[in-house]
One Martini backbone bead per residue (centre of mass of N, CA, C, O) as a GRO file, in nm:
protein
   71
    1MET     BB    1   0.097   0.035   0.021
    2SER     BB    2   0.057   0.361  -0.004
    3GLU     BB    3   0.161   0.691   0.073
    4VAL     BB    4   0.036   0.994   0.231
    5ILE     BB    5   0.149   1.313   0.258
    6VAL     BB    6   0.037   1.584   0.464
    7HIS     BB    7   0.299   1.662   0.637
    8THR     BB    8   0.588   1.896   0.621
    9ILE     BB    9   0.859   1.949   0.859
   10ALA     BB   10   1.105   2.107   0.991
   11ASP     BB   11   1.334   2.063   1.213
   12PRO     BB   12   1.408   2.293   1.466
   13PHE     BB   13   1.705   2.136   1.554
   14CYS     BB   14   1.739   1.985   1.254
   15SER     BB   15   1.792   2.041   0.918
   16ASP     BB   16   1.806   1.724   0.829
   17ASN     BB   17   1.521   1.703   0.938
   18VAL     BB   18   1.190   1.545   0.901
   19ILE     BB   19   0.848   1.592   0.945
   20GLU     BB   20   0.592   1.337   0.909
   21VAL     BB   21   0.260   1.314   0.790
   22PHE     BB   22   0.065   1.012   0.740
   23CYS     BB   23  -0.105   0.784   0.507
   24GLU     BB   24  -0.267   0.531   0.403
   25SER     BB   25  -0.403   0.432   0.137
   26GLY     BB   26  -0.750   0.422   0.214
   27GLY     BB   27  -0.703   0.556   0.487
   28GLY     BB   28  -0.785   0.725   0.818
   29CYS     BB   29  -0.490   0.695   0.925
   30PHE     BB   30  -0.236   0.844   1.123
   31ASP     BB   31   0.116   0.928   1.112
   32PHE     BB   32   0.459   0.957   1.238
   33ARG     BB   33   0.790   1.094   1.136
   34LEU     BB   34   1.149   1.074   1.117
   35VAL     BB   35   1.361   1.225   0.863
   36ARG     BB   36   1.678   1.129   0.688
   37ASP     BB   37   1.762   1.096   0.377
   38GLY     BB   38   1.507   0.879   0.358
   39ARG     BB   39   1.541   0.795   0.659
   40VAL     BB   40   1.399   0.633   0.921
   41LEU     BB   41   1.428   0.716   1.268
   42TYR     BB   42   1.110   0.756   1.336
   43ARG     BB   43   0.809   0.580   1.452
   44SER     BB   44   0.504   0.569   1.614
   45ASP     BB   45   0.264   0.358   1.555
   46GLU     BB   46   0.010   0.520   1.532
   47MET     BB   47  -0.357   0.591   1.532
   48TYR     BB   48  -0.487   0.862   1.377
   49GLY     BB   49  -0.781   1.050   1.291
   50ILE     BB   50  -0.598   1.319   1.299
   51ALA     BB   51  -0.347   1.497   1.160
   52GLY     BB   52  -0.312   1.732   1.371
   53ILE     BB   53  -0.255   1.544   1.614
   54ALA     BB   54  -0.002   1.412   1.502
   55LEU     BB   55   0.156   1.676   1.475
   56ARG     BB   56   0.149   1.761   1.768
   57ASP     BB   57   0.292   1.507   1.883
   58ALA     BB   58   0.549   1.536   1.720
   59LEU     BB   59   0.637   1.814   1.828
   60ASN     BB   60   0.639   1.736   2.126
   61LEU     BB   61   0.849   1.511   2.104
   62PHE     BB   62   1.088   1.650   1.925
   63THR     BB   63   1.099   1.907   2.150
   64SER     BB   64   1.185   1.746   2.375
   65ASP     BB   65   1.429   1.678   2.615
   66ASP     BB   66   1.396   1.348   2.601
   67PHE     BB   67   1.463   1.345   2.302
   68GLU     BB   68   1.646   1.115   2.092
   69VAL     BB   69   1.816   1.072   1.815
   70PRO     BB   70   1.870   0.830   1.629
   71ALA     BB   71   2.158   0.693   1.466
   0.00000   0.00000   0.00000
């Protein structure tokens, strides 16, 4: 199944990273991930019903002091 990217935002702390909110085609569930150079560094594996809520949670997670970008 292909994915449809709904939101793409530059990571505010690392210009090499991009935050993406996406959904599987044909589905109504959204997820978010952190991407660098086409490689997924982190994926939430949550199923959000609203893209904006997934984006909010992504920004909250990736900008928190506790989050460390995987190598």
